[in-house]
Each structure stands twice: as C-alpha cells, then as structure tokens.
C-alpha positions, 0 to 999 in steps of 0.5 A: 500500500506504499505506492508512490504517485508518479506523474509519468504523463508529464514531460520533464526533459529540459533542453538548453536553448542556444543564445540568439543575438538580435541587436543590429549594429549600424555604422554610418554618418550619424554613428552606431545605432542599436535596435533594442527589443520592444515590449515588457518581458514581464507581460510574457511571464504574466501571460504564461502563468495566467494561461497555465492557471486557467488551462489555456495551454496553447497560449501558454506554450506560445510564450516559450522559446524551446517547447511546443508543449510541456504535456500539461494538457494530457490527462492521466489515465487512472482516477487516483492520478487524475484526482491528484492532477486536478488538485495540482491544477486548481492549486496554482497561484503565483505573483511577480517578485519585483521588477523585471531585469532587462539586459539587451535581448535577455531578461530575468523575472522573479516569480513566486509560484504556489502549487500542490507538492506531490511528495507532501501529498504522498506522505499525507496519503500514507499517514491516512492509509492505516486509519482508513484500513482499520475503519473498513476492517471494522465495517466489512464482513470477512468475505469482503476483506480476505481472498482465498490466500488469506490476504487482503482483497485488491478491491479492499486495498484499492478502496482504502487508498482511494479514501485515504487520497480523498481525505488528504486532498480535502485539505489540499492547501496544507499540501501546497508549497511556494517555490521562488523561481527566476524566469529567464527570457530572450527576445526572439523574432520580435517578442519575448520568450521564456526559456524553460529550465528544470526549476520551472518544470519541477514547480509546474508538476508539483515538485517532481523531477 
C-alpha cells in the first residue's frame, strides 16, 4: 500500500536553448545605432502563468522559446492520478517578485509560484492509509476483506487508498508549497520568450523531477 504517485504523463526533459543575438549594429554618418527589443518581458511571464492557471495551454506554450508543449494538457489515465492532477491544477497561484531585469535581448523575472507538492501529498496519503484500513476492517464482513490466500482483497486495498487520497486532498492547501523561481527570457523574432529550465518544470508538476 506504499505506492508512490508518479506523474509519468508529464514531460520533464529540459533542453538548453542556444543564445540568439538580435541587436543590429549600424555604422554610418550619424554613428552606431542599436535596435533594442520592444515590449515588457514581464507581460510574457504574466501571460504564461495566467494561461497555465486557467488551462489555456496553447497560449501558454506560445510564450516559450524551446517547447511546443510541456504535456500539461494530457490527462492521466487512472482516477487516483487524475484526482491528484486536478488538485495540482486548481492549486496554482503565483505573483511577480519585483521588477523585471532587462539586459539587451535577455531578461530575468522573479516569480513566486504556489502549487500542490506531490511528495507532501504522498506522505499525507500514507499517514491516512492505516486509519482508513482499520475503519473498513471494522465495517466489512470477512468475505469482503480476505481472498482465498488469506490476504487482503485488491478491491479492499484499492478502496482504502482511494479514501485515504480523498481525505488528504480535502485539505489540499496544507499540501501546497511556494517555490521562488527566476524566469529567464530572450527576445526572439520580435517578442519575448521564456526559456524553460528544470526549476520551472519541477514547480509546474508539483515538485517532481
């Protein structure tokens, strides 16, 4: 009954993007002129996290420089995993932390992201398994508890795990964790794009790596 909740449906690989320089230097009668990027990188960060929060994944992914998908739109197959994933998506809250720092065609924006922590959820579920089991053992007849080998029926252990999970998720806020992120951006093809990294990916999938 110790099974860990593993979110295999999420894509966690991180690819480093090559640096791209878009500043153009012109020499002429009036000296050198640099064409600086336009727009506020913080607007891209805001659009990304708001889109993730409300499930608008195409718009969120359009803010990225190096991924066309993060797999966040894919639903897990089992009811238990789906319950955890739904709780994770509902838990997202975020805020910008200070002003955006811009250096030419690169920028950084600090963000605080609060989300359900999967490992903390696993611990909470595990702590509830035995009490739920004892309750069900007291309520059910032996024919619904033991199989022909004398062990617990799989239907019982499944029911125990599901109930323990439901009780843990009933207090999902206590299972959340705030992560301080430093979002890096580059100015690419006329707009600011987020460069994904492991810290961002881990935070989005509940602290998993």
